[in-house]
C-alpha positions, 0 to 999 in steps of 0.5 A: 923597194926597187932594189928588193924587187930586183933581188927577188927577180934575180933570185927567181931567175937563178932558181929557175936556171938551177931547176933547168940544169937539174932537169937537164941532168935527169934527161941526160942520165935517162938517155945514158941509162937507155944507151947502157941498157941497149948496149947490155942487151947487145952484149948478151946477144953477142955472147950467146951467139958466139958462145953457142958457135964455140960450144958447137965446135967443141962438141964436134971437132973430134969425129965419133970414129976418126978411122971411118969419118973425116974431121968436120973441121980443118986441121989448121983452124983459128977460133981466136976471132970468135973468142975475141967476140966472146971476151969483148962482149963479156967485158961489155956486159959486166961493165954495163951491169955495174953501171946500171946498178950504180945508176938505178940503185939508190943506195949505190948512187950516193957512193963516191964511185958513182961518178967515176963509174959513170964515165969509166964503164962506157969507156971500158966497154968501147975499148973492149968492143974496138979491140974485139972488132980490130982483132977479129978482122986482123985475124979473119983477113988471113987466107992461109988459115980458116976461121969460124966465120970463113969455114962455116959460111963456105959450107953454108949451103951444105945440108946437115942432118946432125950438128953442126948445121953450117948455115945456122952457124954461119948466120950466128957468126955473121949476126954476132959480128954485125952486132959487135960492130953496131955496139961501138957507136952505142958505147960511144954514145953512152960515153959521150952522154956520161961525159956530158952528165958528169959536166952538168952534175959538177956545174949544178953542184957548184952553182948550188953551193955558190948560191948557198954561200953567197948572201946576194945569190941566196 
């Protein structure tokens, strides 16, 4: 009787341990999904603001009458930093959408790609964010050629009755840049949570399989 009681107590303890690990995995997964959703919203905002500044430049880079009106933009002008923010945020947006789909859609959660994508999506997003910011500052540091940020913010106090409105473009460029910088720790947090989630899920599966296969643990 004593031995049987000890086995029952041990079995209950193991069941409780397994349930606690499953709850932990759910909590970590919810936190990861939250970080991914926040990253997605930030990427969409960065893409929208940076895309709007580029669209404004494309629409106004040629004066309506080049013989009468001077160009609003310098002859030597580097838009690559802004393009880098657009490209980086687009990559983050796509990877996060895929990650959320595989995390929330029941038919996709059972797919064998779910676990690799859980870790790969934030990793790709983090790398894309870092490259975009590094490239932005590397090019924007040049004092010889103006960039979108340097040019628009230089004329931000000049009032314009028509597009481009320098103050608005400067604020959009600055906001997009600051959000892109903040996106890096958010993606890093999502990556850390994804890595920990993969670890907990592997432990839970191994522990559950060991319990089923062991007559002592069953």
